[in-house]
N, C-alpha and C positions, 0 to 999 in steps of 0.2 A: 418172638425173640427174647422178650423180657422174661417170659415163662421159662425159657430154656436156661437163661442165666441163673434164675432162681433155683431151678432144678439142680444145676451143676453145683451151686453153692451148698445146697443141702447134702448132696451125695459126697462132697469132698470134705465135709466137716466131720471129724471123728465123733463129736458129741452126738451126732444124729444117727450113729450106727445102730444103737439099741432101739431108737424110735423107729428107724426104717424097718427093722425086722418085725415090728409089731403092726406095721401098716396093713390095711386090708387089701385084699386082692383088687377091689374096685379102684383104690387109689393108685396101685401099681399100673393098672390098665390105663388110667388117665394120664399117668406120667409117660408111659410108652407112646401114647397118642400124641402127647406134646412133643416128644423127641422126634417122632416121625414128621409132624407138621413143621418142626424147626428145620429138619433136613430138606423138606420140600421147598422151603423158603431160601435156604442158604446154598443149596447145590447149584441152582442156575446162576447165582452170583459168582461162583468159582469160574464159570465160563467168561462172564463179563470182566472179572478181574484179570484173567489171563490175557484177554484181548486188549484191555486198556494198557496194561503195563508192557505187554509183549509187542504189540503192533501200533498202539496209540490210536485205535479206532474208537474214539469217543465222540459223543455228540458235542462235547465241549473240549476242543483241543487245549493242551497245556499253554498257559500264558503267564508271563511274569507279571508282577504287581504293576509295572509301568504300563501294561496293556489294558488296565481296567477300563479306561475311557473308551477304548475300541470295543470292548465287550458290551459296554452300554450302548454304543452306536449300532451294533447288530446283536439284538437279543435272540435268545433261543427258547423255544417253547416245545416241551416234550409231551407227547401223547403215548398211548399204548404201543402203537406200531408206526408212528410217524414223528417227524420233527419239523418245526417251522422256524425260518429265519425272519426276524422282524427288523426292518430298517428303522432305526430310531434316532434320527438326527433332525428333529422338527424345526430347529432354528434355521437350518439350511434347506428345508423342504425335502429332507431325506436324500440330498445330493450325495453322490458316491465319492468318497475320498480314496486315496491309495490304500490306507490301512483297512478300510471297509471292504474293498474288493479282495484284498488278501485274506481277510477273515472269512468272507463268503466262500472263497475258493477252498480254504481248508475245511470248512464245515461241510460243504457239498461233497468233497472228495471222501471225507471220513464217513459220511452218511451213506454214500453209494456203496462202500465196501463193507458196511456193517450189516450182516444178515438179519439182525433183529429189527431193522427199519424197513418198512414196506414202501413208503412214499414220502415225499418232502413237499414243503409249501413255503412260499415267500409272500410277505405282505409288508405294508408300511404302517407306521404308527401315525396317529393324527389324521388329518384330512388329505394327506398326500401319499401316493405310492413311492414315486421317485422322480425328482425334477431333473434328472440327468447327472452329469459329472460336476463335481465341485471344481469349477474352472479357475477360480481366483488363485489358488495355490499354483496351478499350472501357469497362469499369467505371470505371477511373480518369479517363478522359476525360469521362465523363458527370458524375462527382462534381466535376470541376474546371470544369464548365460548358461544355466544348468538345464540344458535340453535333455540330458540323459535321464533325469528324474521323470520328466514328462513322458519320454519314450517308454520307460519301465512301467509307468501307470497305464499307458495305452496297450502295451503288450499284455499285461496282466488282465486288464479289462476284456480285451478281445478273446483271450484264452478262456476266461470265465463264460463269456457268451457262447463260445464253442462247446464248453462243458454243458451248459444249459441245453443247447440244441442237440446234444448227443447223449444226454443223461440216460443211464441204464435202468433207472427206476422211474415210475410216474412222478412228475413234478408239476406243481400247481402254482400259478401266480395270481394273486388277487389284486387286480389293478384298480383299486378303489381310490379315487381322487386324481390329482395331477400326475400324469405319466408323460414325461418329456425326454427327448434325446435318448441317451443310453438307458433310461428307465424302460423304454420299449425293448432295447437290446437285451436286457437281462430277464425279460419276461416272455416276449412274443415267440422266440424260438423254442420255448418249452412245449410240453405236451398239452397242458390245460391252462387256458387263460380266462379268468373270470372278470368281466366288466360289469360296472354298476351304473346307476343313474347319476353318480358323482364323478365318473371317469372322464378325464379330458386328456386325449392323446395329441401330441404335437411334436414336430421336428423343426424347430426354428433356427437350426444351426447356421443357415446362410445369413441370418441377420447379425451374427457375430463373426462373420468372415471365416466360417468353418464349413463342414459338410456333414450330412446325416451319416453317422458311423455306427460302430458296435453292431453290425449286422443289418442296419437299416436298409442298405441298398439291396439286400437279399429279400426281405419281406415286403418292402414298398414296391419293388419291381414286379411282384407277383400279385398285386391287387388288380381288380377288374380294370380293363382298358388302360388309360394313362393317368389313373388316379394317383399312383405313386409319384409320378413326375410332378403333378400338381401340388401334392402335400409337401414334397421336398423343396420345391422352388418358392413356395409361398409361406410355409410355416403354418398353414391353416390347421385348425383344430378339428378333431373328430370326437364325438361323444360315445358313450357306451353302446347305444343302439346302432350307431354307424359302424362301430367296430364289429359287432355281431353280423351286420348285414354284409360287410365286405370280407369277413373271414379272419380278421385280426384277433378276435376273441372267440372262444369256443362255447362260453356260457355267459348268461346275463341274469342278474338278479338285482333287486332293489337293495340299496345300502342298508335299509332297516332289517333286511332278512339275513345279512351276512352272519350274525351270531348263530342263527339256526343252521346255516350251512357248515360253519366251522365246528359246531357241536356235533353235527352228524358225521362229518368226515373224520373228526377226532376219535370217534368210536370204532372206525373201520380197522379190521385186522388183515384185510386182503391187499395184495399188490396187483390185483387184476385191474387193468385200466378200465375195463367195462364196468366193473363195480364202482370204481371211483367216479367215472363219468355219470352213471345213473344217480349217484348220491349228490353230485353237484347240480344235476338237473332237477332234483326233488323239489327245491325251493326256487327254481328258475321262473322266469316270466317270458311270455310270448309277446314280442314287441315288434313294431314296424317303424321305419324312419318317418318323421313328421314332415310337413311341407317345407320346413326351413332347412332340412338336411341337405348337405352338399351333394349327396348321392343323387338327388333329383337333377343335378346339373351335369350328370355324367356325359351326356351327349356333347355339351359345350366344352367340357374338359377334354374329351377325346379330340374334338375339332381343333383345339388350340394347342394342347400340350402333347399332341401326337406329332407335331411338326418337328423338323430336324434340329433346329437351333434355337437358342434363347432369343436371338434377334427376330427370328420368324414368329415365335410365339408372341412377343411383345407387339410386333407390327400388326399381326392379325387381330389382336385384342384392341389395339388402339383404333383400328379401322372400324371394328364393331362398336366400340364405345362412342366414336364420333358420329356414326350413322344412325344408331338406335338409342343413344344415351343409356346404354345398359349399365345399371348400377353395379351389378356383380362384376362386370369387366373392369369398371373403374376401380373398385376396391381391390381386385386381384392385381391390377397393374401397380397400384400404390405399394402393395406388399412386396412385389418383385423388385420394384425400383428402390426400395429401402435397403435391399440386400447388397452384399459385395458382388460386383460384376464378375470377378474371378471365381468366387464361390459358386455363383449360378452356373457357370460353364462347367466347372469341375463336377458339380452335383448332377447336372443333367447327364453327363457322360457316365458317371458312376452308376446311376440308376439304370441307364440303358445297358451297360455291360452286365450289371447284376442279374438281369433277366435271363441270361444264358449261362450263369455260373452257379456253382454249389456254394454252400455256406462258407466253407473254408476258403474258397477262392475269393469270395466277396470280402471276408475279413482280411485276407492277405493284401488285397488291393486297397482297402480302406486304411490299413496300417501304413502303406506307402504314402498315401495322400496325407494322412495325419502327420507323419514324421516330416514330410516336406513342409507342411504348414507351420509346424512348431519350430522348425529350423530356420524359418524365414528365407528359405533358399530363393524364392521368387518374390514373395510379398510378405509384409507384416500384418496382413488383414486380420489374422486371428487375434493378435494382441490389441489391435486398434478397435476391433468390434467389442471386445470385453471392456476395454477402457471406456468406450462411449456408452455402453449400456449398464455396466455393473460397477465401474470405478468412479469416473467423473459424472456419469449419468447425464451427459449433455445430449445424448441421442443424436449426435452429429458426427458420425464417423467419417474420416477422410480416407476413403478407399484407395488402394494402390494396386492396379490402375483404377482411375476414377470412372471410366466409361467402358461399356461392353466392346466398343470398337477398338479400344486400346489393348484388349486381351488377345494375345496372339496364340496360335496353335502350339507353338513351342513352349509357351508358359504352361498351358494346360497339360501338355504331354509330360512335362517335367514331374508333375505330381503322380503320374501313373507309371513312371519308370521304376525298375527294381531298386531297392535300397542298396546303396553301395557298401562295400566292405569297410569295416572300421577296425583298425588295429589287427588286420589280418583275419578277422572273424566275420562270417556271413551274418548280417544283422536283419535278414528277412524274418518275418513272423513264422515261427515253427509251431505247427499244430499236429496233434497225434492222429492224423487222418487214417493211418493204417489200422489203428485199434478202435476208432470211434467213427461211426457214420451217422450223419444227421437224419432225422425222420420228418422234419417240418414239411 
């Protein structure tokens, strides 16, 4: 390009006319080659320019100066034929805020429609992929009576999860480090999920008076046996090897090899999922769950968590712990009894219903449950759980109702009822199911 500018400067200067006439044929040939090279560089840019200004299909959407902080929280990394979204809020363990979800949605939508991009990738900065939603702003909004702000966050989050699960291009999530709550929702419904020796997946929502959402009832319900119910009711963790073994991850590699994988896929020019899959597997590792893995307890999990009610699950495990002093049963009981009784019943029913529903149906149901919880229609356990664990940190929540026997069927049914109309508008979650079909 610099050569082209220099050439134009020479030819446009009248003083160079006489000199130009005396130039050798060799010099003229070199100049023509320079012009042709310049055209080869600039002609593709004409297409990019028309797309950017005409339809705003850019890897980086237009933001005002006030959005600079949000751009820092979701960075963009561009390669030849791919783009990467990097969650970059290490102080909150990459927890998702409302602006972050909005930016991710804009990026993924623009990348999907840009024919110059073959596939996309998401990863987290630091030692965390995503610790879930940033619930403290939601907590303060609910306490201030601004539930609509919370509802909008939930709506946008669930729509992004559906976008991930129906994405028209191959999408990769590198779940390296802590992956909790909706961190699983924005990654597991996608096409390729890479787990590492640093990955820790958990759904501890019942411990804060909430429920596993953002598509969790869809993918947890499809795990082997009743493993999904166990993970949802206890908040128990899975490591990367466990995730590969039960199908939550498609690839596994050591954390130290991630730079090699990213370098390899960064050079790919193909949008063929088979090519991408082979590249991800190039530096993969063959692993098996060790003796401490919860998957070795699958028979016990099925025996207890396959029962119909939370009360029956607890009673059966208490009998086992009393008769055999089973330490695993004792630990599991402590985890369940720390949770909100209402959340336990809601969560069990949600996962059970998810087993027979599509992704969009699960998200619609989860949206109903979440809105009811945020509105405190039945209970304020959501705010109480956040207060006890994240605000006052006394770890002594006062659940309402306080006991399982106090949770009635009508209370639970209220969370699963369709969202009522507000101001004459239907406030149910609307997803583009006619245009987009999940492939998980």
